[in-house]
N, C-alpha and C positions, 0 to 999 in steps of 0.2 A: 428765430433765436430771441432766448431768453436772457434779462442781463441779470445780475447779481443785486440782491436787495439793498436802498438805498445809494446806487450807484448810477447818474444819470447817461442816458446815450450821447447825448451831444454835451460838448464842454468838458467830459471826461475822455482820457486817454487809454482806457481798458475798457474792454467786453468780455463776459466770461460766457464761457458755451459749457452747459452742461451734459453734452453728449459730443461724441467724434465724428459727428454727422458734415455732410460738405458744408464750406464756410459760405456764407451770404453775406453780403455787405449791406448795412442799413441805408436807406436813403432819406434824405430830408429834403423837401422842395425840390425833388428830381436830383438831388447831387449827392455824390458819396460823402463819407465819412471824410474829415483831414486828413490830410497828408500824411503820414509817419504814425497813425494811430495803431497799437499795438493790440490785437485781437488774441485772446487766449483763449487754449482748449483745454480741458481738465479729465486726465484720463487717470486712471489707477495703475499701479506700478503692473500688477497681475494683466491689465488688459493692454498695456502699451507691450507689454511680454508676448501676449497672444498675437498682435498684430504684426509683430516682428516676425513672429515665426509663419506667418501667412502671407507676406508679399517681403520683398528685399527693399532695403532701404531707399533706394533711389524711385522705386513707384508708390510708396510707402509717404515719403515725404512730400509731395503734390496735395493729397488728402488731408494732410494734416497741415497746411498752407506754411510750408517751412522747407528747407534744403537737405538734400541727404546727409552732409556733414555736422549741419546742426543736429538731426536726430541723431547721428552717431555720439556727439559730445553729451548727449541727455543721457542716453541708453549707459555711459559709461559713468557719467556721473551718478546714476541711481543703481549702477551695478546691474544692470540688465541685458544679458549677453544676447547676441544675435546672429544668425548665422551668417557665414561667410559665402563668396563667390563661388567655391568649391561644391557647397550644400547645393545651391541653386542650379549648377552644371550635371552634379548628379541625379538630381532629382526630373530635371529636363529630360534626360537621357533615361529614365525609367530604373534608374540604379538604385539601391538601399543607400540612405544619409541619414545621418543621425541628427538631431536637433539637440541645442544646449539645453541644459537644465537651469533654472530660475534659482539663485541662490537664496535661502532664507532671509527674509526681512520684513519691515511693515510695509504693510499696501497701501500706504499713502498716495493722496492726488499730486499729481504732477502737472505741472502748467508748461503747456506748449505755445510759445508766442510766436506769433506771423506777422510780419510788416506788411499793409497795404499801402501799396506804392501807386499813385496815380501819375502817366508817364506826362512828361510834359509837352505843348502844342511844340512841333517843330517849326523852327522860324521860317519865314517865306525866303526863298533864295533871293540874296542880294538885297537884303532888307538892311537900313540904316548903311547905304552905301557901298557895302563891303562886297568885292568881288566873290562870285560863285566858281569855288576850286572843286574840280573832283578828279580823283584819282583812278585809275584804271587800276585793280585787283585782278589778281592772276586767280584763272580757274582753280575750285578746291581739288585736289587730289582725290578721288574716289579708293577709299581701301577696298580691295578684293575682297568679297564675299568668300567666307569661309562656312564650312558644315561644322556643326557644333561639335561633331564627334573627333574633328582632327583638329580642336584647339589645343595645342599644347604636347602634341604627342609628339612633335619631333626631338623635343628635348628626352623624352623617354626613351625614344629609340637609339639616340646617342649613347645612353646610359647601358651599355653593351658587356655581356661578359668578352673577355679574351677570344679572339679569332684569328685565325690564321690570316695572311694576304691571301684573296683573292676569294675571300667568303663574305656570306653575307652575315645583315648583323643578328646578333642575340642579345637581345635586349633582356635587363633583369625583371622588368616590369611584366607581368604574364597577362594583364586585362587590359589589352590593347586593339584598335581595329587589327584586321587580318590582313595584313602587308609584309610582303618579303622582299627585301631589297639588299643591295650593296651600299655602303657607306656613302659612296660618290654618286649614287642614283636614286638616291633618298628623297631630294628635292621633286625629282620627276614622278618617283612614285606618290607622293603624297598629292602630287598637282591631279594626277588621274583620279585617285581616290576621291579627291574633292569634287571633280568634274562629274565623275559618276555617282556620288551622293546626293549633288546638287540637282542634277538630272533628274534622280527618281523622285527625290523632292519635291520639283515642279509639278509633277502629276500626282501628287499625294501620297508618294509612298517614302517612309522614313525609314532610313538605315538606323540599325542600332546593335549592340552588342547583347546577344540572345543570354537570356535570366538563366541564373542557375536550376531552378525548380522547371524549365521547359523542357529538360533534357533532349537539348538537340546536340550533335557532335560535328566537330569537322572531321573531313575526309582526307586521305593521305591526298597530298597535290603531287602533281606532276611537275618538276620544274624543268627537266630536259627542253630545248626549244624541238628536238629531233629527236624521238626515243629510239634507244639503241636497246642492244641485249643486255650490255655492261653498264653501270655506272659509276663513275670516277670524279665524286667531288670531295672537295677536301685533301687534305694531307692524307695519303696512303689510300685514298679513295673509300672511304667509309666515314666521311663526315655527316655531321647530324645537322638538320636545317631548324632554326627556330618556329614553333609555332604556339599560337596564342591557347589560353585556357578555356576560353568558350569561343563560337564561331561567331562572325559579323553576319547578319542577317538583316534580311527586308522583308515583311510580310505584305503578301497580294492578298488581301482582303485576310482570311484565317489560314492561308498557304503561307508556310515558310521557306526563303531560298536561299542559302549560304551563298556568300560572295568572298573570293580570295583575288588579292591583286598580287601576282607573283613576279620577281624580276625571273627572266629564262637564262639557263646556262647554255653555253655553248662547249662543243668539243675542241681543245686548243693543243697544239701541239707545244711543249716548254723543254727548256733546255736548261741542263745544269753547266752553270758556269761559277767557279768561286765560292763554292757552300751555298747558292741558292738557285732557283728556279727561275727563269724570265722566258717570257712569250717568243717563240723562234723568229716572229715577223717584227719584234721588237725593232727599236733603233738602236739599242745598244748591242743586238747581238748580232745586228745587219753589220756595225761598224765596226768588228773584231776580225781581228786577221786571224789566216788559216790556222798559222802556229796556235795561234791563242785557243783554240776549240780543240786541240791533242787529248785531252783530258777531260773532255765533258762528252754527254749523252743525252739522248732526248726521251722523252717520255710524253702520254696524253693526259689531260684532266679537263673537267668541268669547270667551267669559270663564269660568273656573272656577265652576261653579255650587254647589258645595258636596254634590253628590249625586254616589254611588258607582257603579259597574258592574265586576263582576267578570265577567273572562273566561277560559274554559277552551279550550285549542287543542292542537291537533296540534303539539310544535315538531319532529317530523319532518319535514326537506325531501321536498316532494312530496307531502304529504298535505293535502288541502285538508278540515277539520273544525274546528268551534268551537262553544261554546256561551257565552251571558252571561245573566246575571241583573243587575238593578238597581234601585236605589232608586224607589218608587212611592209614591202618595199612599195606597195601600191597606195597604200594607205596607213595611217598612224592610228594606233590605239584609240588616242583621245578624241579623234573623228568618228568612232562606230559608235557613240553611246546614245544617241535615238535610236540605233539598231538594235542597243542592248535590251534597251527599257521595254522597246515594242516587241523582241523576243521573249524576255521573262514575263511579259504579260499575257503572251499568246500562249505560254506553258503554263499557265495557272491550272487550265481545265485537266491537262494529262497528269499535270504533278497532282493535281487532288487525286484522280481516278487511283493512282497507283498507289499513294496515303493512305488512302481507304480500302485498297486490296490490301495492303500491308498490316492494317489494324484488323483488317477479317483473318488473314494469316497467323499475325501473333495470337490473336483470340482462340483460334484452332490449336496453334502451338501451345498456349495454355491451359486448354480444356485439357489436351494429350498428355500434357506433363502432370496434371493434377490426377487424371486418370492413371497413369504411371505409378506416380507417387504412392496413391491411394493402393493399388495393388501391392506396391512393397511394403507398405505398412502391413496389409494383411497378411503377407507371406511372413514378416519378421512376427509378427503376434503368433501366427500358429508354429513357426519355428520355437519361439519363447514357451509356449505352451509345451508343445513335445519335451523340451529340455526341462522343463518343470518336471513334468510326469518320469522322465528317467532319472532324474534326481532321486525323486521319493523313491521310487523304487529301489535303488541303489542302495540309498539310506537304510528303507526296511529291511533288504536284504541283510545288511551290515548288523542291525541290531538284531535279528534272527540269528546270526552266526554266533554274535555276541554273547547273548544270552545261551546258547549251546555252550558254549565252552564255561559259562557263568555255573550252569548246571552241573558240569563235570565238578568243578571246583565245590560245589554246593555238597554234592554227593561223598567228598572227599572229605569234607568238616563234619557230615552226619557218622560217616561211619569213625571217624577220630574219636568225636564225643562219647560214641558208642563202648569204644574200645577204651575209651579213659574210666570210665566207671569200676572197669577190674583191675583197674591199676593202683599200687600202692598210696598210703595217704600222704607221705611225703611227694614223691613223684607227681600223684594228681594234681596238687596244688600248683607246682610247678609249670606242668604241662598245661593246666587250665589256663593260666596266665599267657601263655606262649601263643596257644589255640585262639585265644581271644583276639589276639595282636596281628596273627594272621587272619584272621578274616575281615579286620579293620582294612587291611591293607587291601585286600583282594575288591573293596567294594561291594555296591548292592546287587544281587541278584534278582530283583523282584520284576518280572515282566511288566508291569505297569509302570515302572521307571523309565524303563527303555520305551515304551511307547509315548510316553509324556515327551519325551525330547525329539520324536520325529517329526517332521513335517512334512503336511501333505501339500499337495501340487499346487490347490489353491492358496495355500499360505508362502508360495514360493512365486505363483505370478498368477495373475488373474487375467483372464482376456479380456481385450475392450471390444469383442465383437460376441455375437450370439453363437 
């Protein structure tokens, strides 16, 4: 530690550090400096801005021997913006996050003061004749652990488009974990997702939303608990189910596996009463009298069942592979997490082989497409060469026909000029002017002028191939 010139270490209340290194307290006779001494660290404005962009304030403050709120006050005083919690959350998920821009201003040195406090020695129990009183403290409630991908998502799921009764949520936000649920079952869906994601994290597998550049896609998820020939979800049996813009994936080494948690639907008989549909087995319908059901009828509809299915699939286009697990009477889905993780890890080799085979097939298809495109371009080039040749031949034939008609006109003017020599002088002068005007109106009859306007085949289109 280097002290500022002219200021002693002992007897003074300030020690200046020239660099933001880890603070080391000076000792004199094996004793710390006096309690309450201020230790100052000097950083330029740009250096402090760089540091708050590298670490959150809560992690940077201990290095500077201060607290997070105190460091935030210093940044506001010197107009130094720092990233908020949303930036660090997006960065931890591998998403794109923008850093703030440092406003223009002088790059002055900023002093950061820290208090060095020596804790007092605790008094011996029962000293000075005072009785020792001990209070029992209630055990601290341990907050349940949540996966980073699920922080704050319930609020986004609740901000949904207008949906009919007995339908799944359709949130406005499209970049969310792949979870399909009804409003009533959403807490259960998030609990299943949290347990699955944490179980995968415990074995070193991180669940994340696929990046846009990875070219991964979500497959069509079957929501019916029992597959049938027809589908009757939503009003008039053609309701749509929300899906995120990007799949939720877990990477086993370099093999991506898509994960979807969906609430299943069950086929339910619905009865129309007083302008609305109700479940046939509901308490309301069972309580109605027979005469109240005179003008009612029944239909079938697929409704959310409160039971869930986990679907694992290949998000790579062209690879047809999937596994699923769902709630059963003998075992709930939340109890199958170790089995699911084991199955995903065991499927890595097979899935990798399928992906490599698809890469080879895709390369082969691409090569065939390029060869077909090359053949098409050659055919198109030959067609345009032939078209240019025909157009040139036709133009040349038209030029020859035009020249032939021009020669007939030329013979007419030649004969007229010869006859004009024998005409009377008064008539000769008048006809001469009219003959010159007529020749001017008929245009040129020079064959070279006709050829000069002709376009050869190479002038129209030149072949790109030999």
